[in-house]
Backbone as ProteinMPNN parsed JSONL, in Angstrom:
{"seq_chain_A": "MWTDWLLPGSSSAILLVVLSTFGMYLTILLLARWSGVRSFAEMSTFDIAVTIAIGSVFATTIASKEPALLQGMAAVATMFTIQLAVSRMRRHFGGFKGATDNTPILLMGPGGVMKPKNMRVARVTEDDLRTHLRQANVLDRAVVNAVVMEGTGKIHVLAGHERGKAAESWILEGVRDYDGESA", "coords_chain_A": {"N_chain_A": [[0.693, -1.164, -0.35], [2.02, 1.396, 0.808], [3.88, 1.658, -0.667], [2.376, 2.033, -3.623], [2.166, 4.907, -2.816], [4.847, 5.634, -2.564], [6.102, 4.454, -5.019], [5.502, 5.234, -8.294], [3.36, 3.994, -11.259], [4.952, 2.518, -13.27], [8.276, 2.762, -14.347], [8.401, 4.014, -16.291], [7.42, 6.202, -15.986], [8.41, 8.107, -14.736], [10.79, 8.873, -16.011], [9.079, 10.344, -17.84], [8.053, 12.772, -16.123], [10.638, 13.972, -15.319], [11.515, 14.236, -18.52], [9.689, 16.006, -19.06], [10.533, 17.929, -16.74], [12.961, 19.02, -17.708], [11.705, 20.029, -20.622], [10.081, 22.192, -19.642], [11.112, 23.634, -17.71], [13.285, 24.263, -19.785], [12.165, 25.715, -21.547], [10.888, 28.188, -19.847], [13.667, 29.513, -19.524], [13.93, 30.08, -21.881], [12.145, 32.033, -22.643], [11.897, 33.71, -20.457], [14.401, 34.977, -20.972], [13.834, 35.839, -23.815], [11.668, 37.711, -23.172], [12.925, 39.295, -21.184], [14.343, 41.248, -18.545], [12.674, 42.076, -16.786], [10.623, 39.847, -16.349], [9.934, 38.338, -13.739], [9.905, 40.334, -12.118], [8.495, 41.245, -10.49], [7.201, 43.738, -9.96], [4.25, 44.204, -10.281], [1.688, 43.969, -9.324], [0.103, 42.912, -11.106], [2.165, 41.502, -12.542], [2.901, 39.866, -10.212], [0.969, 38.301, -9.904], [0.981, 36.717, -12.664], [3.795, 35.608, -12.414], [3.18, 33.632, -10.573], [0.997, 32.276, -12.081], [2.753, 31.041, -13.718], [4.328, 29.403, -12.556], [2.326, 27.716, -11.743], [1.463, 26.236, -13.591], [3.978, 25.173, -14.368], [4.251, 23.565, -12.201], [1.827, 21.745, -12.857], [1.963, 20.29, -15.138], [4.363, 18.899, -15.297], [4.215, 17.144, -12.932], [1.82, 15.831, -13.987], [-0.14, 13.842, -16.194], [-1.656, 15.572, -17.685], [-2.144, 19.036, -18.016], [-0.665, 18.317, -21.436], [2.665, 18.213, -22.546], [3.615, 19.956, -24.502], [1.15, 21.449, -24.152], [1.404, 22.878, -22.024], [3.957, 24.191, -22.654], [3.054, 26.083, -24.414], [0.795, 27.552, -22.945], [2.501, 28.89, -20.914], [4.082, 29.915, -22.709], [2.161, 31.966, -23.415], [1.315, 32.894, -21.388], [3.806, 34.37, -20.737], [3.849, 36.115, -23.112], [1.619, 37.557, -22.747], [2.568, 38.884, -20.411], [4.253, 40.806, -21.177], [2.978, 42.705, -23.071], [1.094, 43.547, -21.595], [3.301, 45.259, -20.077], [4.098, 46.893, -21.896], [1.587, 48.143, -22.118], [1.219, 48.969, -20.05], [3.189, 51.178, -19.949], [2.317, 53.088, -22.241], [-0.257, 53.972, -21.646], [-1.659, 55.451, -19.329], [-4.126, 55.249, -18.242], [-4.621, 52.112, -18.258], [-2.503, 51.45, -16.59], [-3.074, 51.631, -14.112], [-5.65, 49.977, -14.069], [-4.296, 47.955, -13.545], [-2.433, 48.109, -11.826], [-1.867, 48.431, -7.994], [-1.754, 50.969, -6.075], [0.61, 52.388, -3.988], [0.446, 53.138, -0.754], [0.989, 55.647, 2.28], [2.225, 54.603, 5.461], [3.615, 55.936, 6.96], [4.655, 58.938, 7.975], [7.011, 61.877, 7.975], [8.591, 61.828, 10.609], [7.906, 59.666, 11.919], [5.733, 59.552, 12.062], [2.546, 58.178, 12.736], [0.171, 57.044, 10.691], [-3.029, 56.133, 10.968], [-5.273, 56.194, 9.261], [-4.669, 54.898, 6.709], [-3.115, 52.924, 7.741], [-5.307, 50.887, 8.376], [-6.729, 50.8, 6.115], [-4.737, 49.485, 4.411], [-4.477, 47.186, 6.325], [-2.724, 46.778, 8.204], [-0.508, 46.47, 11.009], [0.261, 47.944, 14.101], [2.541, 46.535, 15.56], [3.335, 45.576, 13.012], [5.151, 47.475, 11.863], [6.762, 48.031, 13.59], [8.397, 45.93, 13.338], [8.936, 46.032, 10.294], [10.463, 48.794, 10.946], [12.155, 47.499, 12.827], [13.596, 45.679, 11.184], [15.157, 47.33, 9.022], [16.952, 48.937, 10.281], [15.995, 50.976, 12.247], [16.758, 52.909, 14.564], [15.362, 55.23, 16.121], [12.821, 56.456, 16.268], [11.746, 58.928, 14.99], [13.503, 59.092, 12.894], [12.645, 58.429, 11.153], [11.507, 59.083, 7.646], [9.577, 58.569, 5.995], [7.021, 55.495, 5.995], [6.364, 53.422, 3.323], [3.645, 51.386, 1.982], [4.175, 49.643, -0.48], [2.322, 48.471, -3.492], [3.028, 46.169, -4.605], [2.489, 44.92, -2.285], [4.858, 45.007, -0.378], [6.826, 46.796, 1.834], [8.023, 49.312, 2.148], [11.15, 51.391, 3.926], [11.678, 54.653, 4.833], [14.201, 56.272, 5.387], [16.118, 58.932, 7.543], [19.151, 60.653, 8.585], [18.2, 63.051, 10.272], [15.923, 64.487, 12.294], [12.884, 64.201, 11.729], [12.851, 65.101, 9.177], [10.991, 65.194, 6.113], [10.724, 63.335, 3.062], [11.238, 63.773, -0.165], [9.478, 65.286, -2.484], [9.185, 63.693, -4.463], [9.945, 61.296, -4.45], [7.475, 60.282, -3.179], [5.95, 60.607, -4.799], [2.522, 59.982, -6.063], [1.875, 58.056, -4.379], [-1.229, 56.856, -1.832], [-2.364, 58.69, 0.795], [-4.516, 58.572, 2.808], [-5.16, 60.141, 5.658], [-4.675, 62.372, 5.227], [-3.692, 65.44, 3.211], [-2.4, 64.447, -0.23], [0.787, 62.86, -0.652]], "CA_chain_A": [[-0.026, 0.606, -0.022], [2.633, 2.612, 0.658], [4.824, 1.663, -2.558], [1.912, 2.957, -4.375], [2.132, 6.019, -2.472], [5.648, 6.344, -3.158], [6.593, 5.11, -6.219], [4.82, 5.271, -9.992], [2.529, 2.354, -11.849], [5.907, 2.329, -13.946], [9.555, 3.013, -14.627], [8.094, 5.265, -17.592], [6.366, 7.755, -15.466], [9.185, 8.924, -13.701], [11.479, 9.047, -17.224], [8.155, 11.294, -18.484], [8.661, 13.596, -15.426], [12.086, 13.925, -15.917], [11.599, 15.19, -19.734], [8.786, 17.549, -18.95], [10.795, 19.243, -15.944], [13.571, 19.712, -18.39], [11.122, 21.079, -21.144], [9.55, 23.169, -19.044], [12.544, 24.295, -17.505], [13.811, 25.162, -21.229], [10.872, 27.047, -22.159], [10.335, 29.244, -19.202], [14.322, 29.812, -19.459], [14.011, 30.63, -22.755], [11.185, 32.903, -22.556], [12.344, 35.071, -19.783], [15.24, 35.351, -22.143], [13.372, 36.72, -24.924], [11.016, 39.006, -22.102], [13.335, 40.75, -20.496], [14.872, 41.373, -17.007], [11.28, 41.874, -16.123], [9.703, 38.962, -16.341], [9.719, 37.544, -13.143], [10.596, 41.317, -11.228], [7.307, 41.457, -9.194], [7.1, 45.458, -9.813], [3.374, 45.118, -10.308], [0.234, 43.394, -8.932], [-0.478, 41.699, -12.269], [3.699, 40.54, -12.17], [2.965, 38.588, -9.191], [0.101, 37.171, -10.418], [1.537, 36.011, -13.689], [5.109, 34.863, -11.907], [2.596, 32.526, -9.902], [0.56, 31.462, -12.662], [3.373, 30.504, -14.691], [5.119, 28.516, -11.23], [1.206, 26.798, -10.891], [1.096, 25.886, -14.888], [5.458, 24.769, -14.393], [3.892, 22.25, -11.653], [0.959, 20.884, -12.801], [2.747, 20.516, -16.347], [5.676, 18.235, -14.516], [3.506, 16.473, -12.394], [0.59, 14.667, -14.077], [-0.148, 13.726, -17.835], [-2.829, 16.763, -17.795], [-2.059, 19.121, -19.191], [1.022, 17.802, -22.14], [4.188, 19.126, -22.265], [3.242, 20.967, -25.623], [0.343, 22.599, -23.769], [2.012, 23.763, -20.948], [4.749, 25.225, -22.96], [2.157, 27.181, -25.124], [0.307, 28.134, -21.853], [3.694, 29.643, -20.342], [4.619, 31.149, -23.643], [0.945, 32.404, -23.665], [1.094, 34.274, -19.943], [4.494, 36.051, -21.255], [3.03, 36.963, -24.409], [0.472, 38.601, -21.778], [2.92, 40.015, -19.258], [4.81, 41.73, -22.31], [2.345, 43.351, -23.802], [0.22, 44.262, -20.441], [3.907, 45.74, -19.689], [4.124, 47.902, -23.085], [0.561, 49.12, -23.045], [1.088, 50.546, -18.892], [4.016, 52.533, -19.953], [1.818, 53.878, -22.645], [-1.576, 54.176, -21.006], [-1.935, 55.755, -18.003], [-5.384, 54.221, -17.748], [-4.381, 50.642, -18.366], [-1.824, 51.312, -15.336], [-4.211, 52.017, -13.031], [-6.2, 49.094, -14.19], [-3.365, 46.46, -13.661], [-1.223, 47.964, -10.788], [-1.986, 48.941, -6.999], [-1.488, 52.548, -5.761], [1.357, 52.52, -2.509], [0.12, 54.193, 0.808], [1.833, 56.061, 3.088], [1.681, 53.869, 6.367], [4.146, 56.709, 8.721], [4.986, 60.598, 7.474], [8.016, 62.422, 8.861], [9.162, 61.508, 12.148], [7.928, 58.662, 12.431], [4.045, 59.468, 12.74], [1.726, 56.984, 12.141], [-0.718, 57.186, 9.933], [-3.802, 55.64, 11.223], [-6.934, 55.583, 9.027], [-4.134, 54.178, 5.937], [-2.625, 51.416, 8.024], [-6.147, 50.064, 8.199], [-7.073, 50.436, 4.354], [-3.47, 49.017, 3.878], [-4.338, 46.291, 6.94], [-1.261, 47.097, 8.899], [-0.719, 46.895, 12.696], [1.705, 48.877, 14.756], [3.537, 45.684, 15.396], [3.89, 44.718, 11.501], [5.08, 48.61, 11.462], [8.048, 47.809, 14.143], [9.07, 44.432, 12.122], [10.068, 46.596, 9.453], [11.421, 49.371, 11.15], [13.897, 47.083, 13.228], [14.745, 45.404, 9.576], [15.69, 48.467, 8.489], [17.656, 49.617, 11.347], [15.964, 51.822, 12.738], [16.386, 52.957, 16.452], [14.331, 56.489, 16.766], [11.484, 56.682, 14.931], [11.522, 60.223, 14.573], [14.56, 59.958, 12.098], [11.79, 58.481, 9.892], [10.904, 60.011, 6.424], [8.102, 57.862, 5.726], [6.727, 54.441, 5.392], [5.306, 53.041, 2.294], [3.722, 49.688, 1.265], [4.165, 49.337, -2.316], [1.297, 48.064, -4.815], [3.151, 44.433, -4.518], [2.674, 44.883, -0.613], [6.234, 45.167, 0.332], [7.011, 47.808, 3.142], [9.766, 50.234, 2.909], [11.072, 52.726, 5.365], [13.054, 55.771, 4.533], [14.804, 56.869, 7.128], [17.664, 59.538, 6.854], [19.864, 60.977, 9.68], [17.833, 64.575, 10.676], [14.646, 64.283, 12.697], [11.203, 64.572, 11.324], [12.685, 65.669, 7.571], [9.804, 64.994, 4.56], [11.038, 62.95, 2.322], [11.461, 64.469, -1.472], [8.611, 65.071, -3.147], [9.344, 62.853, -5.894], [9.838, 60.007, -4.227], [6.273, 59.661, -2.764], [4.729, 60.943, -5.549], [1.569, 58.62, -6.628], [1.895, 57.201, -3.166], [-2.003, 58.013, -1.123], [-2.42, 59.136, 1.898], [-6.238, 59.005, 2.997], [-4.964, 60.577, 6.395], [-3.834, 63.688, 5.133], [-3.106, 65.278, 1.787], [-1.538, 63.273, -1.026], [2.009, 62.69, -0.216]], "C_chain_A": [[1.26, 1.188, 0.258], [3.782, 2.539, 0.239], [3.81, 2.228, -3.511], [1.582, 4.671, -4.366], [3.655, 6.768, -3.17], [6.753, 6.261, -4.157], [5.463, 4.603, -7.584], [4.724, 3.613, -10.039], [3.919, 2.316, -12.356], [6.685, 3.425, -14.396], [9.16, 4.572, -15.291], [7.247, 6.17, -17.36], [7.396, 8.716, -15.007], [10.146, 9.598, -14.662], [10.237, 10.65, -17.923], [8.316, 12.596, -17.733], [9.708, 14.503, -15.388], [12.197, 15.022, -17.254], [10.575, 16.349, -19.164], [9.273, 18.464, -18.294], [11.959, 19.902, -16.935], [12.73, 20.863, -19.48], [10.367, 22.137, -20.907], [10.169, 23.904, -18.446], [13.298, 25.432, -18.439], [13.199, 26.034, -21.875], [11.096, 28.04, -21.353], [12.013, 30.364, -19.306], [14.713, 30.81, -20.392], [13.478, 31.99, -23.136], [11.545, 33.893, -21.84], [13.354, 35.772, -21.105], [15.046, 36.318, -22.98], [12.487, 37.72, -23.682], [11.584, 40.004, -21.474], [13.995, 40.463, -18.831], [13.508, 41.108, -16.039], [10.56, 40.952, -15.753], [9.14, 38.342, -15.047], [10.133, 39.225, -11.751], [9.318, 41.681, -9.925], [7.109, 43.271, -9.303], [5.416, 45.812, -9.685], [2.746, 44.133, -9.492], [0.055, 41.946, -10.014], [1.498, 41.179, -12.604], [3.806, 39.154, -11.47], [2.3, 37.557, -9.693], [0.285, 36.218, -11.685], [2.711, 34.898, -13.392], [4.152, 33.795, -11.125], [1.865, 31.814, -10.508], [1.524, 30.58, -13.405], [3.996, 29.597, -13.492], [4.01, 27.486, -10.867], [1.086, 25.65, -12.559], [2.456, 24.719, -15.082], [4.702, 23.307, -13.586], [3.229, 20.928, -12.085], [1.294, 19.981, -14.221], [3.464, 19.166, -16.067], [5.011, 17.247, -13.76], [2.512, 15.392, -12.598], [0.629, 14.928, -15.497], [-0.871, 15.09, -18.379], [-2.368, 17.855, -17.33], [-0.803, 18.746, -20.019], [1.645, 18.791, -21.731], [4.047, 20.827, -23.257], [1.977, 21.994, -24.837], [0.663, 23.391, -22.802], [2.914, 24.501, -21.275], [3.67, 26.51, -23.77], [1.514, 27.76, -24.142], [1.023, 28.874, -21.343], [4.074, 30.562, -21.165], [3.377, 31.994, -23.766], [0.983, 33.755, -22.579], [2.525, 35.364, -20.748], [4.558, 36.715, -22.017], [2.374, 38.366, -23.641], [1.311, 39.607, -21.593], [3.356, 40.727, -20.004], [4.09, 42.932, -22.362], [1.608, 44.412, -22.351], [1.446, 45.76, -20.099], [4.323, 47.303, -20.548], [2.883, 48.97, -22.751], [0.586, 49.95, -20.89], [1.683, 51.822, -18.938], [3.202, 53.483, -21.014], [0.724, 54.458, -22.678], [-1.608, 54.312, -20.095], [-3.015, 54.905, -17.194], [-4.945, 52.511, -17.737], [-3.509, 50.531, -17.146], [-2.654, 51.184, -14.141], [-5.631, 50.346, -12.942], [-5.127, 47.689, -13.778], [-2.283, 46.972, -12.001], [-2.018, 48.506, -9.008], [-1.312, 50.227, -6.421], [-0.552, 52.312, -4.365], [0.292, 53.457, -2.093], [1.217, 54.322, 1.403], [1.516, 55.409, 4.752], [2.426, 54.946, 7.885], [4.384, 58.166, 7.571], [6.241, 60.415, 8.8], [7.781, 62.327, 10.194], [8.848, 60.478, 12.448], [6.196, 58.557, 12.673], [3.325, 58.897, 11.755], [0.768, 57.231, 11.257], [-2.418, 56.265, 10.199], [-4.998, 54.907, 10.178], [-5.921, 54.564, 7.336], [-3.996, 52.865, 6.479], [-4.185, 50.374, 8.59], [-6.548, 49.861, 7.058], [-6.109, 49.702, 4.424], [-3.572, 47.39, 4.773], [-3.248, 45.734, 7.507], [-1.574, 47.357, 10.125], [0.585, 47.377, 12.942], [2.632, 47.556, 14.696], [4.003, 45.3, 13.88], [4.756, 46.214, 11.229], [6.343, 48.55, 12.065], [8.636, 46.982, 13.643], [9.81, 45.265, 11.507], [10.86, 47.697, 9.589], [12.577, 48.261, 11.8], [14.237, 46.583, 11.831], [15.575, 46.329, 9.248], [16.775, 49.309, 9.688], [17.36, 50.228, 12.281], [15.535, 51.903, 14.434], [15.533, 53.763, 17.012], [13.828, 56.616, 15.671], [11.284, 58.058, 14.294], [12.604, 60.552, 13.734], [13.742, 59.301, 10.787], [10.994, 59.183, 9.169], [9.532, 59.947, 5.858], [8.463, 56.168, 5.325], [6.285, 53.799, 4.473], [5.003, 51.42, 1.827], [3.858, 49.934, 0.27], [2.664, 48.678, -2.943], [1.515, 46.533, -4.583], [2.974, 44.051, -3.346], [4.002, 44.779, -0.031], [6.561, 46.584, 0.723], [8.797, 48.43, 3.06], [9.539, 51.183, 3.464], [11.915, 53.144, 4.315], [13.033, 56.502, 5.025], [16.442, 57.477, 7.278], [17.985, 59.729, 8.788], [19.05, 62.392, 10.251], [16.141, 64.27, 10.623], [13.836, 64.947, 12.24], [11.473, 65.291, 9.755], [11.768, 65.023, 6.917], [10.506, 64.334, 3.955], [10.841, 63.75, 1.128], [10.211, 63.922, -1.877], [7.956, 63.875, -4.161], [9.225, 61.58, -5.696], [8.726, 59.772, -3.94], [5.55, 60.146, -3.678], [3.748, 59.569, -6.223], [1.282, 57.701, -5.495], [0.568, 58.16, -2.258], [-1.932, 57.794, 0.156], [-4.038, 59.258, 2.526], [-6.373, 59.884, 4.77], [-4.579, 61.975, 6.364], [-4.022, 64.487, 3.55], [-2.156, 64.726, 1.106], [-0.238, 63.571, -0.803], [2.731, 63.309, -1.685]], "O_chain_A": [[1.491, 1.698, -0.839], [4.703, 3.239, 0.659], [4.312, 2.993, -4.334], [1.093, 5.421, -5.211], [3.781, 7.777, -3.863], [7.708, 7.006, -4.383], [4.767, 3.588, -7.557], [5.279, 2.642, -9.524], [4.452, 1.798, -11.375], [6.302, 4.547, -14.729], [9.458, 5.722, -14.97], [6.516, 6.804, -18.121], [7.227, 9.932, -14.923], [10.453, 10.762, -14.401], [10.673, 11.722, -18.345], [8.668, 13.572, -18.395], [9.567, 15.726, -15.428], [12.689, 16.151, -17.233], [10.93, 17.501, -18.912], [9.01, 19.635, -18.567], [12.0, 21.128, -17.037], [12.874, 22.084, -19.411], [10.002, 22.935, -21.771], [9.843, 25.086, -18.564], [13.691, 26.585, -18.261], [13.603, 26.931, -22.616], [11.557, 29.024, -21.93], [11.923, 31.589, -19.224], [15.372, 31.837, -20.229], [14.091, 32.865, -23.748], [11.583, 35.008, -22.359], [13.12, 36.701, -21.878], [15.688, 37.364, -23.072], [13.171, 38.713, -23.437], [11.167, 41.132, -21.212], [13.964, 39.392, -18.224], [13.305, 40.373, -15.072], [9.793, 41.133, -14.806], [8.016, 37.841, -15.093], [10.588, 38.989, -10.631], [9.398, 42.223, -8.823], [6.8, 43.821, -8.246], [4.984, 46.894, -9.287], [3.531, 43.382, -8.913], [-0.054, 40.728, -9.871], [1.555, 40.019, -13.014], [4.313, 38.061, -11.723], [2.651, 36.397, -9.911], [-0.209, 35.091, -11.71], [2.74, 33.751, -13.838], [4.774, 32.734, -11.172], [1.687, 30.691, -10.037], [1.168, 29.444, -13.717], [4.127, 28.54, -14.11], [4.23, 26.584, -10.059], [0.677, 24.489, -12.528], [2.292, 23.663, -15.692], [4.591, 22.225, -14.162], [3.558, 19.75, -11.942], [0.754, 18.875, -14.261], [3.033, 18.236, -16.748], [5.439, 16.15, -14.121], [2.29, 14.418, -11.878], [1.201, 15.883, -16.022], [-0.573, 15.559, -19.478], [-2.097, 17.83, -16.13], [0.241, 18.825, -19.372], [1.461, 19.763, -20.999], [4.222, 22.019, -23.002], [1.982, 23.212, -25.014], [0.237, 24.543, -22.716], [3.088, 25.51, -20.592], [3.734, 27.714, -23.522], [1.577, 28.965, -24.385], [0.426, 29.919, -21.083], [4.374, 31.712, -20.845], [3.658, 33.009, -24.403], [0.804, 34.962, -22.742], [2.443, 36.523, -21.155], [5.13, 37.804, -21.987], [2.517, 39.577, -23.815], [1.257, 40.732, -22.088], [2.911, 41.839, -19.722], [4.438, 43.992, -21.841], [1.645, 45.636, -22.224], [1.038, 46.907, -19.917], [4.688, 48.381, -20.079], [2.942, 50.183, -22.953], [0.131, 51.042, -20.547], [1.348, 52.92, -18.493], [3.322, 54.687, -20.786], [0.484, 55.348, -23.493], [-1.602, 53.253, -19.467], [-2.97, 54.245, -16.156], [-5.238, 51.93, -16.692], [-3.687, 49.484, -16.525], [-2.511, 50.285, -13.313], [-6.241, 49.918, -11.961], [-5.511, 46.52, -13.819], [-1.605, 46.196, -11.327], [-3.038, 49.149, -9.256], [-0.081, 50.233, -6.438], [-1.305, 51.95, -3.461], [-0.442, 54.222, -2.717], [2.21, 53.599, 1.319], [0.465, 55.811, 5.252], [2.142, 54.921, 9.082], [4.184, 58.065, 6.36], [6.45, 59.674, 9.76], [6.788, 62.759, 10.778], [9.474, 60.039, 13.413], [5.59, 57.691, 13.304], [3.341, 58.972, 10.526], [0.78, 58.46, 11.321], [-2.797, 55.736, 9.155], [-5.463, 53.767, 10.167], [-6.529, 53.589, 6.895], [-4.51, 51.857, 5.995], [-4.043, 49.275, 9.127], [-6.8, 48.688, 6.78], [-6.648, 48.607, 4.59], [-2.993, 46.429, 4.267], [-2.849, 44.575, 7.404], [-2.47, 48.103, 10.518], [1.631, 47.292, 12.3], [3.466, 47.508, 13.792], [5.073, 44.716, 13.711], [5.176, 46.161, 10.074], [7.258, 48.943, 11.341], [9.785, 47.343, 13.388], [10.993, 45.464, 11.781], [11.79, 47.903, 8.809], [13.714, 48.19, 11.334], [15.216, 47.106, 11.299], [16.781, 46.087, 9.195], [17.174, 50.453, 9.474], [18.113, 50.271, 13.254], [14.679, 51.405, 15.166], [14.933, 53.491, 18.052], [14.201, 56.814, 14.514], [10.723, 58.229, 13.212], [12.934, 61.727, 13.568], [14.065, 59.553, 9.626], [10.022, 59.811, 9.587], [8.719, 60.777, 5.448], [9.431, 55.664, 4.756], [5.272, 53.301, 4.963], [5.797, 50.553, 1.461], [3.383, 51.061, 0.13], [1.95, 48.545, -1.948], [0.592, 45.738, -4.408], [3.23, 42.872, -3.099], [3.988, 44.31, 1.107], [6.541, 47.474, -0.128], [9.924, 48.217, 3.508], [8.5, 51.815, 3.652], [12.543, 52.588, 3.415], [12.191, 57.372, 5.247], [17.516, 56.882, 7.19], [17.426, 59.257, 9.778], [19.891, 62.863, 11.017], [15.38, 63.995, 9.695], [13.873, 66.177, 12.24], [10.577, 65.908, 9.179], [11.765, 63.86, 7.319], [11.607, 64.761, 4.302], [10.08, 64.678, 1.401], [9.808, 62.762, -1.791], [6.848, 63.424, -4.448], [8.625, 60.787, -6.422], [8.481, 58.684, -4.461], [4.343, 60.166, -3.438], [4.162, 58.516, -6.708], [0.558, 56.713, -5.616], [0.682, 59.345, -1.945], [-1.461, 56.758, 0.627], [-4.525, 60.387, 2.568], [-7.494, 60.227, 5.146], [-4.218, 62.627, 7.344], [-4.639, 63.802, 2.733], [-1.081, 64.468, 1.648], [-0.049, 64.786, -0.741], [3.955, 63.367, -1.794]]}, "name": "protein", "num_of_chains": 1, "seq": "MWTDWLLPGSSSAILLVVLSTFGMYLTILLLARWSGVRSFAEMSTFDIAVTIAIGSVFATTIASKEPALLQGMAAVATMFTIQLAVSRMRRHFGGFKGATDNTPILLMGPGGVMKPKNMRVARVTEDDLRTHLRQANVLDRAVVNAVVMEGTGKIHVLAGHERGKAAESWILEGVRDYDGESA"}
């Protein structure tokens, strides 16, 4: 009984997994080279979704008979093509960028002042902020210029050496601030 769980029905099943893995790996490698550095950069919500979908197709194709290898390769190629098209459309059409990307949100302002309303919208707690401040080696909240949750969900701490100094406006362009005026 446990051998059914551990071993496949035939040795050809293992060979098919090896060949499928090699085929999918080579396909993803070539497509990533074709589409460029941004392929797995996770710069937008859409990029993250495509990366997860590619991983899912990769795993399904190598671990089962359905989809067949060629179908998996076609699905991955289609996802890379869509990602490339979307990234170009984001660059040329502002409205398209708004439809595919989440906007960053300001969690802390100059002097380490927390933005409670923004934190609620982003579903971030004070403990979450403390964790990120410690990761950024911030010892004094007063030197924090801003803490921003990016559209990808990553949190960045902008800290300097001057207490209460505001971050340059260009750095915070497009960052939402529900607690006050736009950052």
